[in-house]
C-alpha positions as CSV (number, residue, x, y, z in Angstrom):
1,M,0.1,-0.3,0.0
2,D,1.4,3.3,-1.0
3,I,0.8,5.4,1.7
4,T,0.8,9.6,0.6
5,L,2.3,12.2,3.1
6,K,0.4,15.4,3.1
7,F,1.8,19.0,5.3
8,S,-1.4,18.4,7.1
9,D,0.0,15.1,9.3
10,V,2.5,16.9,10.1
11,P,2.4,17.8,13.8
12,H,2.8,21.6,14.6
13,N,5.3,20.9,17.2
14,W,7.2,18.4,15.0
15,A,10.4,20.1,13.8
16,I,10.7,20.5,9.9
17,C,14.1,20.7,8.0
18,Y,15.4,22.8,5.0
19,Q,18.4,21.9,5.1
20,H,18.7,21.2,1.0
21,E,22.6,20.5,1.1
22,C,22.3,17.6,4.1
23,P,23.5,14.4,2.4
24,L,20.5,12.8,4.3
25,A,17.9,15.2,2.7
26,E,16.5,12.5,0.5
27,T,16.2,9.9,2.9
28,C,15.0,12.5,5.7
29,L,11.0,12.7,7.0
30,R,11.6,16.1,8.2
31,H,13.0,17.4,5.0
32,H,10.2,15.6,3.0
33,A,7.9,17.4,5.5
34,A,9.6,21.1,4.5
35,E,9.0,20.2,0.9
36,L,5.5,20.0,1.5
37,A,4.8,23.0,3.2
38,P,2.5,25.4,2.0
39,A,4.6,28.9,0.4
40,D,2.7,31.0,3.0
41,L,3.8,29.0,6.0
42,R,4.8,31.6,8.4
43,N,6.1,29.8,11.4
44,H,6.9,26.8,12.4
45,N,9.6,24.5,14.4
46,C,12.8,24.0,12.4
47,V,15.6,21.9,12.1
48,L,18.8,23.9,12.8
49,P,22.3,23.4,11.5
50,G,23.8,22.5,14.7
51,A,22.1,19.0,14.4
52,R,24.4,17.7,11.7
53,R,27.7,16.3,12.4
54,D,29.4,15.3,8.9
55,D,27.2,12.6,7.6
56,T,24.9,12.7,10.3
57,C,22.1,14.4,12.0
58,S,20.5,13.8,15.8
59,L,17.5,14.4,14.0
60,F,17.5,12.7,11.4
61,V,14.1,10.5,11.0
62,E,13.7,7.9,7.8
63,D,10.8,8.9,5.2
64,K,9.2,5.7,5.6
65,P,5.7,4.5,6.9
66,A,6.2,2.7,10.3
67,R,3.7,-0.2,11.5
68,I,1.9,1.7,14.3
69,A,-0.3,-0.5,16.8
70,Y,-3.6,0.6,18.6
71,G,-4.8,-1.3,22.0
72,M,-3.9,-4.1,23.8
73,T,-7.6,-5.5,25.3
74,R,-6.3,-9.2,23.4
75,L,-2.6,-8.8,24.2
76,F,-2.6,-11.8,27.2
77,Q,-5.6,-13.4,25.4
78,K,-3.4,-16.9,24.9
79,C,-2.0,-16.6,28.9
80,D,-2.9,-18.2,31.7
81,R,-4.1,-15.6,34.3
82,W,-1.2,-15.8,36.7
83,K,1.5,-15.3,33.8
84,A,-0.9,-12.2,32.1
85,A,-0.9,-10.4,35.3
86,V,2.6,-10.8,35.9
87,M,3.5,-9.4,32.1
88,R,1.2,-6.9,33.1
89,N,2.9,-5.4,35.4
90,A,6.1,-5.6,34.4
91,L,4.7,-3.7,30.9
92,E,3.4,-0.4,33.0
93,P,6.7,0.6,33.5
94,L,7.5,0.5,29.8
95,F,4.5,3.0,28.9
96,G,5.1,5.3,31.6
97,C,3.2,4.9,33.9
98,R,-0.4,2.2,35.0
99,A,-2.1,5.0,33.9
100,Q,-0.4,5.8,30.7
101,F,-0.5,1.8,30.3
102,Y,-4.1,1.6,30.3
103,R,-4.7,4.6,28.0
104,Y,-2.5,2.8,25.2
105,R,-3.8,-0.4,26.1
106,A,-7.6,0.9,25.5
107,G,-6.4,2.3,21.9
108,R,-6.1,5.7,23.3
109,W,-2.6,6.4,22.3
110,P,-0.3,5.2,19.6
111,I,2.2,2.1,20.3
112,S,5.1,3.2,18.2
113,P,7.5,0.3,16.9
114,R,10.3,1.1,19.5
115,Q,7.3,0.4,22.1
116,Q,6.1,-2.7,20.1
117,Q,9.9,-4.2,20.0
118,R,10.0,-3.7,23.6
119,V,6.5,-5.7,24.4
120,A,7.8,-8.1,22.2
121,A,11.2,-8.6,23.8
122,L,8.7,-9.2,27.2
123,F,7.0,-12.0,25.5
124,R,10.2,-13.7,24.6
125,Q,11.2,-12.8,28.1
126,F,8.5,-15.0,29.9
127,G,9.1,-17.8,26.7
128,I,6.4,-16.7,24.2
129,A,6.8,-17.0,20.8
130,E,4.4,-15.8,19.3
131,E,4.0,-11.8,18.7
132,P,1.6,-9.9,20.8
133,C,-1.7,-9.3,19.0
134,Y,-3.0,-5.4,19.1
135,D,-6.6,-4.7,18.5
136,N,-5.3,-2.6,15.1
137,V,-2.6,-2.0,13.3
138,V,-1.6,0.6,10.4
139,E,0.9,1.8,8.3
140,K,1.2,5.3,8.4
141,Y,4.1,8.2,8.8
142,Y,4.9,8.3,12.8
143,F,6.1,11.6,13.7
144,S,8.5,10.9,16.9
145,S,12.4,11.5,17.6
146,E,12.3,8.0,18.9
147,S,16.0,6.4,17.5
C-alpha cells in the first residue's frame, strides 16, 4: 500500500528541515515534510544546522511509513491469568506508568514501533514465541524523535 504524506499530517510542534545540502535530505522525513510546506507558511519549528555532524544528524527520521499499533485488550488472551498479571506489571513501566499503560491498552494512544519491540522482547522473556496481538495495526508516517 502506497501512503502519501501531506503537510496537514505533520504535527504543529514537530520540527521540519530546510537543509537542502544535507547528505541525508533524500531519505529524511523532516526534509520531506518541509518540501510539502505551503508557500504561505510563516512560522514553524525547524531543524538548525547544529543538529548535523558530518554525514549524520541527531534529528534524522527515516522517510518511510511505520507499523503503528492501537490497543492491547487482546494482548494476554493466550496466557494463563497468573502469567498475564505478572506480564502486565512488567509492561506498565515500559509505557510510563499504570495510567498511561491503560491509555495505550484502550487504544487512545498509538503504540510506537520501539514500544512494540519492547513488548515483543518481554513476551520472549516470558517464553512466549508468538508476536503480541494488538487490536488494530496501521501503516502510516509516525512523527517521533525516537530512534
